[in-house]
C-alpha positions as CSV (number, residue, x, y, z in Angstrom):
1,M,59.8,-57.3,24.5
2,V,59.8,-59.3,21.3
3,N,58.2,-58.0,18.1
4,C,54.8,-59.0,16.8
5,Y,54.7,-62.1,14.6
6,F,52.4,-60.4,12.1
7,C,53.7,-56.8,11.6
8,E,57.1,-57.5,12.9
9,K,57.4,-53.9,14.1
10,K,55.5,-53.3,17.4
11,S,56.2,-55.1,20.6
12,R,53.9,-58.0,21.5
13,E,51.2,-57.4,24.2
14,S,52.7,-60.0,26.5
15,W,55.6,-62.4,26.6
16,G,53.3,-65.3,25.9
17,G,51.4,-63.6,23.2
18,Y,52.2,-63.5,19.5
19,W,50.6,-60.2,18.4
20,C,50.7,-56.5,19.2
21,E,47.5,-54.8,20.1
22,D,46.7,-53.6,16.6
23,C,47.4,-57.0,14.9
24,R,45.3,-58.8,17.6
25,K,42.4,-56.6,16.6
26,I,43.0,-57.5,12.9
27,K,43.1,-61.2,13.9
28,N,39.8,-60.9,15.8
29,I,38.2,-59.2,12.8
30,L,39.4,-62.0,10.6
31,N,38.0,-64.6,13.0
32,I,34.6,-62.8,13.1
33,Y,34.1,-62.1,9.4
34,G,36.3,-64.8,7.9
35,V,39.5,-64.5,5.9
36,E,37.8,-64.6,2.5
37,E,35.3,-61.8,3.3
38,S,37.9,-59.7,5.0
39,L,40.3,-60.1,2.1
40,A,37.5,-59.2,-0.4
41,I,36.7,-56.0,1.7
42,L,40.4,-55.0,1.8
43,E,40.8,-55.6,-1.9
44,S,37.7,-53.7,-2.9
45,V,38.4,-50.7,-0.6
46,C,42.1,-50.4,-0.5
47,I,43.3,-51.7,-3.9
48,R,42.4,-50.1,-7.2
49,N,41.8,-52.3,-10.2
50,E,42.6,-51.4,-13.8
51,E,39.1,-50.0,-14.5
52,Q,39.2,-47.8,-11.4
53,R,42.7,-46.5,-12.3
54,K,41.4,-45.6,-15.9
55,R,38.4,-43.8,-14.5
56,K,40.6,-41.8,-12.1
57,I,43.0,-40.9,-14.9
58,N,40.2,-39.8,-17.2
59,Y,38.6,-37.8,-14.4
60,E,42.0,-36.0,-13.7
61,K,42.4,-35.3,-17.5
62,K,38.9,-33.8,-17.7
63,K,39.7,-31.6,-14.7
64,I,42.9,-30.3,-16.3
65,I,41.1,-29.7,-19.7
66,S,38.3,-27.9,-17.9
67,K,40.7,-25.6,-16.0
68,N,42.6,-24.9,-19.3
69,A,39.3,-24.1,-21.0
70,E,38.2,-21.7,-18.3
71,K,41.6,-20.0,-18.4
72,E,41.4,-19.6,-22.2
73,L,37.9,-18.3,-22.0
74,A,38.9,-15.7,-19.4
75,E,41.9,-14.7,-21.5
76,S,39.8,-14.3,-24.7
77,T,37.2,-12.4,-22.7
78,D,39.9,-10.0,-21.5
79,L,41.2,-9.6,-25.1
80,Y,37.7,-8.9,-26.3
81,E,37.1,-6.3,-23.6
82,K,40.4,-4.6,-24.4
83,K,39.5,-4.4,-28.1
84,I,36.2,-2.8,-27.3
85,Q,37.8,-0.3,-25.0
86,N,40.3,0.6,-27.7
87,K,37.6,1.1,-30.3
88,K,35.7,3.4,-27.8
89,S,38.9,5.5,-27.3
């Protein structure tokens, strides 16, 4: 079989057709919802804009800082407990 005209990877459904099964489904969705609306949905769901990337970076930074703060707190608590034990001894 010949490859799909859209994805150029899978075989076409039939000799006379242009698309594979998956790309035909995509084409049907585009026909139902329209190209503009479908493109807007894909861009808003699949592609991150600059603001979304910044928020994700800040979120990851806060997670790292939080983990480090918890670790430092645990270490300082351990040191404090060891000092108390040494004073009791």
